[in-house]
N, C-alpha and C positions, 0 to 999 in steps of 0.2 A: 380676283381681280380687284386690285387697290382702287380706290376712290376718294378723292375730297368730299366732305359733307360740310354744307353749310346750311344751319337750321334757321329759317326766317321766322321768329316767334313774336306773337304779339304780347307785349308786356312793357316793364320799364326799360331804359337805355340798356345798351348791350355792349358786352366786351367779348371779342374773338380773338383766340390764340392760335396759332397752328401747333399742332401736337402729334410727336411721332410716336404712335403706339408701339409698343415691343412686339404683339402677336396681334394686330389688326391694321385697319386702313389710317392713313394720315386724316385727323380729323380737326376741325375748326370747332372748338369747343365755345359755347356760349354761355357767358355769364353776365354779370351787371359791369356797366361801363361803358366804353365807346368801343366802336368795332376797328379791328385792326384790318385792312384790306389785304388780300390774299396777292402775293407778288407773283407776275407771271410775264413772260416774256412771248412776243410775236415778232419774231423775224420778218423781213419781206419776203412774201411768198415768191417760189422760183418759176420764173416764165419758161414754160415749155416750147415756146418759140417767141420769135423776136415779136410779133404782133401782140403778145400777151406782156410785155414789159411794163407798160404803164398800169394796166388793170390788176397785176399782180402786186405792185406797190399799194394801189389804193385800197384794194380788197383787205389787205392786212390792216391799214389804218382804219377803216371802219370797223372792223372786227374788235380792234383794241378799244376805240372810242365806246361800241355798244357795252363792253364788259366793264371797262373803267367808270362809265356813266350809271352804272347800279351802286355804285358806292362800295361793293363787295371786293372787288378788285383794284390792285395798283400795278400799273405797267412799269416794266423796268425799260428805261429808254435804250434804243439803239447803242447810244453814244457808250453805255455801260457794259455793252456786249463783249463778252471774251471769244465767243464762239459765233460761226456763221452757218447758214445752212444754204448750200448752193445745190444739193442733190437731193431731191424729196426722199429718195429711197435709200440713201446712205444712212448707216448706224449713227443713232444721235449719241453726241460725246456728252455724256450725262455732267462729267465734271465740270465743263465748262460753264455751264449753265447752274450748277450748284455754287461755283465760285461767286457768281453774282446775286447768290440767294433767290433764284427762280425756283418758285415750287411748282408751277404749271409751265408747259411749253407748248406753243401751238404752231406747227409748222404748216405750209399749204404748197399747192401746184396750180398755175392757170394755164390754159392752152385757149388760142382764139383761132377760130376758123371762119371767114367771113364774117357774118353776124351772129355767131353761136360761141358760148363761153362754156368752158367747164372748169370746175374748182374742184380740187382734191385737197383733203385736210386730214391732219392726225393731231391728237391731244396726249399728251404724257405727264405722268406723274414724275417731277423729278427726283424726288427724294428716293422713290423706291426703284426708279429706273425702267418702269414699265409703262405701256401705252394703256390710256383709259379708254375701253371699248375699241372698236375696229376703226380703220378708216372709213370716210364718207366721202361720196362725190355726189356735187349738184350741178345740173346742167341747164342754162337759161340763155339769154340774149345778152349781147354787149351793152345795149342800152339798158338792161336790168340787172347790171352788175351789183348795185346796191342790194338789191335783194338776195342775191346769193350771198353777200358778205353778211346781212343779217341771218340767214339761214345757217350760215356757218356758227356765227354767233351764239344763236340758240341753241344748237348742239353742245357746243362749249359749256354754256351757262349751266346747262341740264346735266351734263356728266359731272360737273364739279359740284353743284348745289342741291341735286336731286330734285328740283323744282322744273316746272314747264317754262320755257322761254316765252318771249314776248316781242323780240324784235322785229320779227318779220309781220308787222301789221300796221295800219294806217289808222288816222284820227281825222273824223270828219268834224269841221268847227265852223263858227261863224266868224269871217274876216271882217274886221271893223276899221272906217276911215272918217274922216271927218271930226268937227268939233263934238264936244259930248253932248251939247244940246240939240246937234243936228246929224247926229251918227248915220252913217251909211254902212248897211249890212248885207254881206252876201256868203253864200256857203262855199266852202273851200275843202280840200281834203289833202293830206300830206302822210308821209312816211313818219312813223312814231317818234322821230327826233327832228321832226321840221323840215326835213328835205323834200324835194319833190312836188311842191305846192302846185295844185291845180284849182282853177275855180270852176263851181258847178253852177252857179247861177249870178245873174248880173245885181246890181246894187239898186236898181230900180225901185224894189219893193222891199219892205221890212221882212226879215226871216228870222227865226228863232229855233233852238232846241232839236236841233237834227241827231238822230238816232239811227244807228246801223241797224240792219237785220241780223239774224244769228248767222247767216252765211256770208254777210259782208259785201254782198252785192248791190243792195238796195239801202235807201236811206229815207227815213220820214221825218217831215218837218212841218213848222207851221208858217205859213205866209200870210200876210196881210194886203194881198193885192186887191182881194174884194172888200166889200164893205164889212165883212167879218173875218175874224182870222180863221182860216181852214187849213185841213192837213193835207199835204202832198205826199206820194212817195216817188221817189226818184231812183233811175237805175244808173249806177254810178259810171260803168263802162260807157254806155250810150248816151249818156246824159239826157234822158227822156225821163219824163215825168207825168203825172196825172193824179188829179185829185182825188181824195177817198169821199165817197159820197155820205155826207151827215145831214141831219133834218137842216130845211131849209131856215133861214133866219136865226140861226144858232152860232155861238162862238165855240169852235172845237180846237184844242190845243194838248201839250203834254204827250205827245203818242210814243208809245213804245211796243214794240214786237214781242209777242210772245215766242217761246223758245223753240217752237216749231216752225216760225215764221209766217203761220196762216192767220193769224188773229193780231188786231191791234187793240191795245188797251189806251185811253184816251179819257179827257176832261171835256165835257160839253156844259156849257151853259144856257140854261133855257129858262126864260123867267125870273131872272136875279138869282137862280139857284145854280150850283155847281157840282156836277156828280159825276163818278166815273163810268164810263160805259166799256163796252168791247164791240168790234167791227169785224166780222168774218170777211176777209178779203175778197174771197171767190164770190159768196153769195151777197155780200152786203148787208146781210143781217145785223142788226144792232141789239146788243142786250145791255139793260142797265143794271151796274152792281151795286150801288150806293143810293140812297134815299133818306136823305137827312136834310135839315136847314141848312148845314155848314157847308162851307167851300171844302171839297176834297178832290185832290188833284196830285200829278206826279206818281202815276202807279209805276211798279216795276215788279216784273215777275222773279220767282224763284227759279233757279236753274232747271227744276223738275218740271215746271210750270204749273205745280198744284196750289201755289200759294202767290200773293200779290203783298206787297209793302207799299202804302201809299201815306200822304199828308193830308190832314184833316184840321180843322179847328173846331170840332164837335165839343170840344172841353173848353173852350174858351180862347186857347191860343194854338198855333199851328203845331201838331205834334204828330208823332209816327204811329200807325196802325200795320197789322197785318188782318188779313182775310183769305179765305179761299178763294182761287181763282176764278170761280163761278160765282162769287158774291156770297153774301151770308154774313153772320157775326163777325165783327170787327174786334180784334185785341189790341190794347194800347201798348206799344213797348218802349217809348221815351216818357222819361219821368225827371230828367234833370230841369235845372232852372234855364229860362229862355226858351227860343222859338226853334223848332225843327223842321225841316224841309228839304226837297230833292232827294229822297232817299233811292239808294240803287243797290240791289242785291249783288253780292259777289258773285263770279262765275263758279267758284269752288261752294258755293251755297252756305259757307260758313259765317259771314260777314254781313254787314248792311253798312255801306258808306253814307253820309248826309251832309249837309249844310245845319250849322247852327249859329244862332244869332243870341248874344247875352252881353249885357252891359256896354252896349255900343260897339261890341267887337265880333267879326263874323269868323267862323272856324269850320275846317274840313275834320270830321270823325269818323270813326267807326264803331260799332256794336256788335256784339252778338244778337243773332234771329231771335232772341227772347230778350233784348234789352240790356243784356248785363255785359260788364267789363267795357262800358263806353269809354273811349280815349279820343281826345283831340289831337290832331296831327299838326294842324296849324292854327295862327292868327294874324289877323291883318284888318285893315280899313272894310275891306270886302272880299272875302273868298267864298266862291259857291259853285254849283252845278259839279260834283265829282264824276267820274266815271273810270271803271276799272280796266286794268290790264288785262289779256287775257288768261294770265295766270295766277290773277288774285292776288298778287301782291306787291302791285304799285298802282296808285290812285293818280289821275290827272284831273286838275281842275282850273277855273279862272281866278285871277285875281286881279282887281280894280284899284288903282291909286286914287288918293283924295284929291279934290279940288277942282276948278273948272276945266284944267288941262290933264285931268286923271286919264289914264288908259289902262285898258284891259289887256292882260298878257296871259299865257298860259303856263303852268308849273305843275310840276310831279312831286311825290312824296311815296316812300314805301310805308307800310302798314304799321312800322315801327315809330313812324315820325322822324325818320332819319332822311337824309339825302335829299333835302328839298333843292330843286332847281329849276330855272326857268327853261322853258322850250321856246327858243327862238324863231320870230314869224316876222316877216317883212312888215306887217300893218299888226294893229289891234288884233287881238283874237279872245272868243268866248265861247260858251256853250260847247265844249269839247265832247266827243263819243267815240270811244276805243273800238276799233275792229276787232274780231276774232283773227287768230293767225290765218295769214293768207294759204290758199292752197299750193 
C-alpha cells in the first residue's frame, strides 16, 4: 500500500518536495530550505440524508482547516475542482484530481438521525490511484460534530505523515480580562483550535498554572483564594473541585500530575525556602525531593515516570536539572547564556521544552534530555509557559505584548520553529496546558 511520508525533523530550516519514486511510495523528501506544503482536496462530504446536509459541509471545512493549520498541507479550493463527489461509494475519477495537482483526496459521507451523527471517510493517494488504508467510521452526537471532524483529520494526518494526530484534544488555560495592573483571571477550556470555550471558574480569585491529568478528566491549578496559594484539583466534566492538603501556613504552587495520575509533584515554600515535593493523592502522604537553599520549582515528569526535570537557581541563576522521580542527585542540563525555566518533558520522551530569557528577550526552546541540541523556536518581549501537543511535535505557549495595554495571547509553533500562529480566544489568555487525545 502506498503512503505519503512527511518527516518532522529537529534541525535547521526545511525543504520538502514531493517525489514519485519509481519502485516505492510517493515521499516528501526533507532537505534544507522551506517546506512546500502538500496539496490536497476535500470536497464537501456527501449527506446521506437531508438532515445531514449542513453537517456534511461543516465537517469537511473543519477537516481542511485542521490539516492546513499544520503548515504541512495546502488545500486546493473548491473553485479549482474539476471533479466532484456526489456518491461516497462511486469510483474515484483520479484524472480530475491529478489535473488540479491534488496529491491527496479526502472524501466523506455524513448521516444524521435525531441527535446521532455518523461520518464515514476515505483517503486516496491520487498519483498512485490507490486508497491509503481502509475507510473508517466515527459515530457521535450532532452537538459533537466538531469532535468527529477532528477525529477524521487525526486519521488523515497520521496516514499521510506517519505521526500521531493531535486535533481531537483540548487546552485548559487562564482567561484574562481587565487592565494589566488589575488583571482578572479564570480557568477556561477549549478545543485545541480555540473553539468551544467553557469557563471552569469565576474571576473572583486569582488562578494560575492549570495542568491536565494524563487522562484529561482532571485539572490541577493554583488559587489565591486563601491567605496562601494552594493547589486544587478540578473535575473537568462535573466542574467540581477540592483542595489538596499541604502543610498549613505554607505556599504550594507549580503542580503537575505524574504519568499514572496518582501523584502530584509541586513546589512548596516553607520558612523562606522553596523545594519540590510529591503528594500521593489517595493517602495524602507528602515526600520532600529536594533540600537545598535554592528556589526549586516547575517539576515535570518524564513520560515513563522515572525522572523529573525542574528549574533551580542553585548555580546562581535559574537553570534546568534532571533527577530521579523519587529524588536524589540532580544533573544540570542547561548551560547556555541567560535564564531557563518552566521545563516540560515531551510526551515522546525525546525533548524538553522550556522558557529562556536572554538579553532582554524571551524565547520558547527545546533541547534533548541531556541538554544537547538546544534550539530556540521563538523570540519576543515575553514568551513563556510551553505545553506539548499529544504527538510531541507542536508546542503551545503564551505571548504577552509590551506596554501598559499589553495583552497575553496563545500561540503555537512546531518543533522546527516553523508555522508560528496565534490561537484566537475572545479574551486574553495565558498558562496553556494541552490535554492528551480524547477517548
